[in-house]
C-alpha positions in Angstrom: 6.1 5.8 16.1 4.5 2.7 17.5 5.5 0.4 14.7 2.0 -1.1 14.7 0.8 -2.8 11.6 -2.9 -2.7 10.5 -4.1 -6.2 9.6 -6.9 -7.4 7.3 -8.8 -8.5 10.5 -8.5 -4.9 11.9 -9.7 -3.5 8.6 -12.7 -5.9 8.6 -13.5 -4.9 12.2 -13.4 -1.2 11.3 -15.9 -1.9 8.4 -18.0 -3.9 10.9 -18.0 -1.0 13.4 -18.6 1.8 10.8 -21.0 0.2 8.3 -22.9 -2.3 10.3 -22.4 -5.3 8.1 -21.9 -8.6 9.9 -18.3 -9.5 10.8 -18.3 -12.1 8.0 -19.7 -9.7 5.4 -17.1 -7.1 6.5 -14.3 -9.6 6.1 -15.6 -10.6 2.7 -15.8 -6.9 1.6 -12.2 -6.2 2.7 -11.0 -9.4 0.9 -13.0 -8.5 -2.3 -11.6 -5.0 -2.3 -8.0 -6.1 -1.9 -8.4 -8.9 -4.5 -9.8 -6.4 -7.0 -6.9 -4.0 -6.5 -4.4 -6.8 -6.8 -6.1 -8.2 -10.0 -5.9 -4.8 -11.7 -2.3 -4.4 -10.8 -1.4 -7.9 -12.1 -3.1 -6.9 -15.4 -0.8 -3.8 -15.5 -3.5 -1.3 -14.8 -3.1 1.6 -12.4 -5.4 1.8 -9.4 -6.4 5.3 -8.3 -8.4 5.9 -5.1 -9.6 9.4 -4.8 -8.3 11.4 -1.9 -6.0 8.5 -1.0 -3.5 7.8 -3.7 -2.6 5.6 -6.7 -0.9 2.3 -7.1 1.1 1.5 -10.2 3.3 -1.3 -11.5 6.5 -0.3 -13.2 9.0 -2.3 -15.1 12.6 -2.1 -14.1 15.3 -3.2 -16.4 18.1 -5.5 -15.6 21.4 -4.1 -14.3 24.6 -5.0 -12.6 24.5 -4.5 -8.8 27.2 -4.9 -6.2 27.2 -7.1 -3.1 27.9 -4.5 -0.4 29.7 -7.1 1.8 32.1 -8.5 -0.8 32.1 -5.8 -3.6 31.3 -8.6 -6.1 29.2 -7.6 -9.1 25.9 -9.4 -9.3 23.4 -9.3 -12.2 19.9 -8.0 -11.1 17.2 -9.4 -13.3 14.5 -7.2 -14.9 11.4 -7.1 -12.7 8.1 -5.4 -12.0 7.8 -3.2 -8.9 4.8 -1.7 -7.1 4.8 2.0 -6.6 2.3 3.9 -4.3 1.9 7.7 -4.7 -0.2 9.3 -2.0 -2.6 12.0 -2.9 -2.2 15.6 -1.7 -5.3 15.1 0.5 -3.7 12.1 2.2 -0.3 13.9 2.6 -2.1 16.9 4.1 -4.0 14.7 6.6 -0.8 13.0 7.7 1.1 16.2 8.1 -1.8 17.8 10.0 -2.0 14.8 12.4 1.8 14.9 12.8 1.6 18.6 13.7 -1.0 18.0 16.3 1.1 15.2 17.9 4.2 17.6 18.0 2.2 20.3 19.8 0.7 17.9 22.4 
């Protein structure tokens, strides 16, 4: 694994290369898409992207945790967490690409 992270700028550049919008329009499109996804999640809605996966916000209740260093009990407050579930199509693509890398 290379440990490389894909940035917003790289996504915008990919849109620019593939779609042919200007660089500014491509960056605006990526920002609008990410903002729309975030807004829906904030509202508590699920976001499903066909052949990619779904994002969902779940509520986790409060509980008592333990500091691993000291063993001291620490209260963990209730919170909302973001969960991503990849589609079977995405999983298959990842595993197919992984298999090609193992062979080469």
